[in-house]
C-alpha positions in Angstrom: -52.5 -35.2 23.8 -51.9 -38.8 22.8 -55.4 -39.0 21.5 -55.0 -35.9 19.3 -51.6 -37.2 18.0 -53.3 -40.5 17.1 -56.1 -38.8 15.2 -53.7 -36.6 13.2 -51.5 -39.6 12.4 -54.5 -41.6 11.3 -55.8 -38.8 9.0 -52.3 -38.4 7.5 -52.1 -42.2 6.9 -55.6 -42.3 5.4 -54.8 -39.4 3.0 -51.4 -41.0 2.0 -53.0 -44.4 1.3 -55.9 -42.8 -0.5 -53.5 -40.8 -2.8 -52.0 -44.0 -4.2 -53.1 -44.9 -7.7 -53.4 -48.5 -8.8 -50.7 -49.5 -11.3 -51.3 -52.3 -13.8 -49.4 -53.2 -17.0 -50.3 -51.3 -20.1 -51.8 -53.5 -22.8 -50.2 -51.5 -25.6 -47.1 -50.0 -24.0 -45.7 -46.7 -25.3 -42.3 -46.8 -27.0 -39.9 -44.1 -28.2 -37.0 -44.7 -30.6 -34.4 -42.1 -31.6 -31.8 -42.3 -34.3 -29.3 -39.9 -35.8 -29.1 -40.3 -39.6 -26.8 -38.0 -41.5 -27.3 -34.6 -39.9 -30.9 -35.3 -38.9 -32.3 -36.5 -35.6 -35.3 -38.8 -36.0 -37.7 -39.7 -33.2 -40.7 -42.0 -33.4 -43.2 -42.4 -30.6 -45.9 -45.1 -30.8 -47.9 -47.7 -28.8 -47.3 -51.4 -29.3 -50.3 -53.7 -29.3 -49.8 -57.5 -29.5 -51.6 -60.0 -31.7 -52.6 -62.5 -29.0 -53.8 -65.0 -31.5 -56.1 -62.6 -33.2 -56.4 -62.0 -37.0 -54.7 -58.6 -37.5 -55.1 -57.2 -41.0 -58.6 -57.7 -42.2 -59.6 -58.5 -38.7 -58.6 -56.3 -35.7 -57.2 -53.8 -38.2 -59.8 -53.4 -41.1 -58.3 -53.0 -44.6 -59.1 -50.0 -46.7 -59.8 -47.9 -43.5 -57.6 -45.4 -41.8 -55.6 -46.9 -39.0 -53.8 -44.9 -36.3 -50.7 -47.2 -36.9 -50.5 -48.6 -33.4 -52.8 -48.1 -30.4 -53.9 -45.3 -28.0 -52.3 -41.9 -28.8 -51.3 -41.0 -32.3 -48.0 -42.4 -33.7 -45.7 -39.5 -34.3 -42.4 -38.9 -36.1 -40.2 -35.9 -35.5 -37.5 -34.8 -37.9 -34.9 -32.1 -36.8 -34.2 -31.2 -40.5 -36.1 -31.1 -43.7 -36.5 -34.6 -45.4 -38.0 -36.0 -48.6 -40.8 -38.6 -48.8 -42.3 -39.8 -52.1 -40.3 -37.1 -53.9 -41.9 -34.4 -51.8 -40.3 -32.1 -49.4 -41.4 -32.4 -45.7 -40.2 -29.5 -43.5 -38.6 -30.2 -40.1 -41.3 -30.9 -37.4 -43.5 -33.5 -35.7 -46.2 -35.3 -37.6 -48.7 -38.1 -37.1 -48.4 -41.2 -39.2 -51.7 -42.8 -40.2 -52.0 -45.7 -42.6 -54.6 -47.4 -44.8 -53.6 -51.1 -44.9 -54.4 -53.3 -47.8 -53.2 -56.7 -49.0 -50.2 -55.5 -51.0 -50.2 -51.6 -50.8 -50.5 -49.4 -47.8 -51.4 -45.8 -48.1 -49.2 -43.7 -45.8 -50.7 -40.5 -44.4 -48.4 -37.8 -42.9 -50.8 -35.7 -40.9 -50.3 -32.3 -39.2 -52.4 -32.9 -36.1 -50.6 -35.0 -33.6 -52.9 -35.0 -30.5 -55.8 -37.2 -31.6 -56.3 -40.4 -29.6 -59.4 -41.3 -31.7 -59.9 -40.7 -35.4 -63.7 -40.9 -35.2 -65.1 -37.4 -35.7 -61.6 -35.9 -35.3 -59.7 -36.8 -38.5 -59.9 -34.2 -41.3 -58.3 -34.9 -44.6 -57.6 -31.2 -45.0 -54.9 -31.6 -42.3 -53.0 -34.3 -44.3 -49.6 -33.1 -45.3 -49.1 -35.8 -47.9 -50.3 -39.2 -48.9 -48.4 -41.9 -50.9 -48.4 -45.7 -51.3 -45.8 -48.2 -50.2 -45.5 -52.0 -50.8 -46.7 -54.2 -47.9 -44.8 -57.5 -48.1 -45.7 -60.9 -46.5 -43.3 -62.0 -43.9 -42.3 -65.6 -43.1 -41.7 -64.6 -39.5 -44.6 -63.8 -37.3 -44.2 -60.5 -35.4 -46.3 -60.8 -32.2 -46.0 -57.2 -31.1 -46.4 -54.2 -33.5 -42.9 -52.8 -34.2 -41.7 -49.7 -35.9 -38.0 -49.4 -36.5 -35.5 -47.1 -38.3 -33.1 -49.2 -40.4 -31.4 -49.6 -43.8 -29.4 -46.5 -42.8 -27.0 -44.6 -45.0 -25.6 -41.1 -44.6 -28.5 -39.7 -46.7 -31.4 -42.1 -46.4 -33.2 -44.6 -44.2 -36.5 -46.6 -44.0 -39.2 -46.5 -41.3 -40.1 -50.1 -41.1 -43.5 -51.3 -39.7 -44.0 -54.9 -38.8 -46.9 -56.8 -37.3 -48.3 -60.3 -37.7 -47.3 -61.4 -41.2 -46.9 -58.0 -42.8 -43.9 -55.6 -43.3 -44.2 -52.1 -44.9 -41.3 -49.7 -45.3 -41.5 -45.9 -45.7 -38.4 -44.6 -47.6 -37.0 -41.3 -46.3 -34.3 -39.3 -48.0 -32.1 -36.6 -46.5 -30.6 -33.4 -48.0 -27.2 -34.0 -46.6 -25.2 -32.9 -49.7 -26.9 -29.5 -49.6 -26.5 -29.2 -45.8 -22.7 -29.9 -46.0 -22.2 -27.7 -49.0 -24.0 -24.8 -47.3 -21.7 -25.2 -44.2 -18.6 -25.3 -46.4 -19.8 -22.2 -48.3 -20.4 -20.4 -45.0 -16.9 -21.4 -43.8 -15.3 -20.3 -47.1 -16.7 -16.8 -46.5 -14.6 -16.8 -43.3 -11.5 -18.7 -44.3 -9.6 -18.0 -41.1 -12.3 -19.9 -39.3 -11.8 -23.1 -41.2 -9.7 -25.6 -39.1 -7.7 -28.5 -40.6 -10.3 -30.8 -39.0 -13.1 -29.1 -40.9 -11.2 -29.6 -44.2 -10.6 -33.3 -43.2 -14.3 -33.9 -42.4 -15.4 -32.3 -45.7 -12.9 -34.4 -47.6 -14.0 -37.6 -45.8 -17.7 -36.8 -46.5 -17.1 -36.2 -50.2 -14.9 -39.3 -50.6 -17.5 -41.6 -49.1 -20.6 -40.0 -50.6 -19.8 -38.6 -54.0 -18.4 -40.0 -57.3 -16.5 -36.9 -58.1 -13.6 -36.6 -55.7 -12.0 -33.4 -57.0 -13.4 -31.4 -54.0 -12.4 -34.1 -51.6 -8.8 -33.9 -52.9 -8.8 -30.1 -52.6 -10.0 -30.4 -49.0 -7.6 -33.0 -47.9 -4.6 -31.1 -49.4 -5.8 -28.0 -47.5 -6.0 -30.1 -44.3 -2.4 -31.4 -44.7 -1.2 -27.9 -45.5 -2.6 -26.8 -42.1 -1.5 -29.9 -40.2 1.5 -31.3 -41.9 2.6 -35.0 -41.3 -0.8 -36.0 -39.9 -1.0 -39.8 -40.7 -4.8 -39.8 -40.6 -5.0 -37.1 -43.3 -2.2 -38.7 -45.3 -4.1 -42.0 -45.4 -7.3 -40.4 -46.6 -5.3 -38.5 -49.3 -3.8 -41.8 -50.5 -7.3 -43.4 -50.7 -8.6 -40.4 -52.7 -5.6 -40.7 -55.1 -6.1 -44.4 -55.5 -9.8 -44.0 -56.2 -8.8 -41.4 -58.9 -6.5 -43.9 -60.6 -3.3 -42.2 -59.3 -1.8 -45.5 -58.1 1.9 -44.5 -57.9 1.1 -41.2 -56.2 -1.1 -43.0 -53.7 1.6 -45.5 -52.9 4.0 -42.7 -52.2 1.5 -40.9 -50.1 0.6 -43.9 -48.0 4.4 -44.6 -47.5 4.8 -41.1 -46.2 1.8 -41.4 -43.9 3.3 -44.7 -42.5 6.6 -42.9 -41.8 4.7 -40.1 -40.0 2.8 -42.6 -37.9 6.1 -44.4 -37.0 7.8 -41.2 -35.9 4.8 -40.3 -33.8 4.5 -43.8 -32.3 0.9 -44.0 -33.6 0.3 -47.7 -33.7 -3.2 -47.4 -35.1 -2.2 -45.6 -38.2 1.0 -47.6 -38.6 -1.3 -50.6 -39.0 -3.9 -48.9 -41.1 -1.4 -47.6 -43.6 0.3 -51.0 -43.9 -3.1 -52.6 -44.5 -4.1 -50.1 -47.1 -0.7 -50.6 -48.9 -1.4 -54.3 -49.1 -4.9 -53.7 -50.4 -3.6 -51.5 -53.2 -0.9 -54.0 -54.1 -3.7 -56.6 -54.6 -5.4 -54.3 -57.0 -2.5 -54.3 -59.4 
């Protein structure tokens, strides 16, 4: 019986040990970055090779040839909403990013097939969604490991920045936030009882920060205050809109009211914010 148990245990141990796979560090580790910009979720997945003393552009990465923009599997970008690149509309979805590096201009290729590890014999230009050029700048700072980042963010735009060795290239991306917000407000307007004072406030805040014409913002913030009277947060934004529109005296009265509302409610945050804004307006005179 002991002999049988020993044989079974040995077989189990042998199978367990044999099932283990050797793990070693990946030379070009995979990286994923995610970023919310405006109303769009952006995700980039790519592999990160390192220079290791090698000549990169014109050496390891030939110029004037299609590069997979990293290593191993294709570099991909996913947009949850429609975006604009090079003045062309790109529908929501996942795309591969290929590039053709050159000394001062890189050709950016947005490609529909995302599952290619090797371009040889697999890449077909007919699957390109768009091509356009971007400036490739020389950098005074050496980037050892290939890096893609999402930066220069506003509510309606950002750059996909690629850095390696002594080169930096940026892909500008624009978002259709104005249309997205307007469509939401139009939908809510068709169901006015469904519009909360918070919706009006958010619409006013968006218009105030992102548009030169603040007429709609003023309409929205007044509607918010009609629904939620003596809200110091709403009062402060109303004063800011009035001040931006050149209605200085009205703005001073509004911010005074908002300060009083905050004091009655014991809202220290908006007591301080309204006082600070009053001082800022006084300096403008």
